C-alpha positions in Angstrom: 0.0 0.0 0.0 1.4 3.4 -0.9 0.0 5.3 2.1 1.3 3.0 4.8 3.2 -0.1 5.6 2.1 -3.5 6.8 3.3 -6.9 7.8 1.8 -10.2 8.8 2.9 -11.6 12.1 2.7 -15.1 13.7 1.1 -13.9 16.8 -2.6 -14.1 17.7 -4.6 -10.9 17.2 -4.8 -10.3 21.0 -1.0 -10.9 21.5 -0.3 -8.7 18.5 -2.2 -5.8 20.0 -0.3 -6.2 23.3 3.1 -6.5 21.6 2.6 -3.6 19.2 1.4 -1.3 22.1 4.5 -2.3 24.0 6.8 -1.6 21.1 5.1 1.7 20.3 5.7 2.6 24.1 9.4 1.9 23.6 9.4 4.5 20.8 7.7 7.0 23.1 4.2 6.6 21.6 1.1 6.4 23.9 -2.3 5.1 22.8 -4.8 7.9 22.9 -7.7 6.1 21.3 -8.7 2.5 20.8 -11.5 1.7 18.3 -12.7 -1.9 18.2 -14.2 -1.9 14.8 -15.7 -5.4 15.1 -17.4 -4.5 18.3 -18.6 -1.1 17.0 -20.1 -2.6 13.8 -21.8 -5.3 15.7 -23.3 -2.8 18.2 -24.3 -0.1 15.7 -25.2 -2.1 12.6 -25.6 -5.7 13.9 -23.2 -7.0 11.3 -20.3 -9.4 11.8 -16.8 -8.3 10.8 -13.2 -9.7 11.3 -11.3 -8.8 14.4 -10.0 -5.2 13.7 -8.7 -2.5 16.0 -7.5 1.0 15.3 -5.0 2.3 17.8 -4.5 6.1 17.8 -0.8 6.4 18.7 0.8 9.7 19.8 4.4 10.7 20.4 3.8 14.1 22.3 7.2 15.5 21.3 6.6 14.9 17.6 3.0 16.0 17.8 4.1 19.3 19.3 6.8 19.8 16.6 4.2 19.0 13.9 1.7 21.4 15.3 4.3 24.2 15.4 5.1 23.6 11.7 1.5 23.2 10.5 -1.5 24.0 12.7 -3.9 22.0 10.7 -1.9 18.8 11.1 -4.3 17.8 13.8 -6.6 16.8 11.0 -4.2 13.9 10.4 -3.3 13.0 14.0 -2.9 10.8 15.9 -0.8 8.2 14.0 -3.1 5.3 13.3 -1.9 1.7 13.7 -4.2 -1.1 12.9 -4.2 -4.8 13.9 -6.6 -7.1 12.2 -7.3 -10.8 11.2 -7.7 -11.8 7.6 -7.8 -15.3 6.4 -6.6 -16.7 9.7 -3.5 -14.4 9.8 -2.8 -11.3 12.0 -1.7 -8.2 10.2 -0.2 -4.9 11.6 -0.2 -1.7 9.6 0.5 1.9 10.1 -0.2 5.1 8.2 3.1 6.4 6.7 3.7 9.9 8.1 5.6 10.8 4.8 2.2 10.5 3.0 0.9 13.1 5.4 3.8 15.4 4.7 3.3 15.2 0.9 -0.5 15.9 1.3 0.4 19.0 3.3 3.0 20.3 0.9 4.9 21.9 3.8 8.7 21.3 3.7 9.0 21.8 7.5 6.9 18.6 8.1 9.2 16.3 6.1 12.0 15.8 8.7 9.4 15.4 11.5 7.5 12.9 9.4 10.6 11.0 8.5 11.5 10.6 12.2 8.0 9.5 13.1 8.0 7.0 10.2 11.3 5.5 11.4 9.8 5.0 14.9 6.6 3.5 13.7 8.5 1.2 11.3 10.8 0.0 14.1 7.8 -0.6 16.4 5.9 -2.7 13.9 9.0 -4.6 12.8 9.9 -5.5 16.4 6.6 -7.4 16.8 7.3 -11.1 16.0 
């Protein structure tokens, strides 16, 4: 996918959520929001869906830098990380902050986005 990066892991869905949260914490990200898509769709629409969660990850230092460079960056925050099951496999994915920087066309965002991308990439790749 051109706007993010993903990988399949050998962990269960539940274990993958725990591990990616732990690895994000090591990279100074906290989880601000957790959206259980499966549960929400069942509750609101009474439909069944695969296990799928959206984690709204935030690194306060980088969020502050980004807000100083571009006030409207809040439209694209926090950094979303997803964990879901598909065909019996667990997949992790994150939005690529470099895509965000390109959308904004603000050169000051590029070095910030590059650093955030590296941290997200490390966190996802550390999950086995």
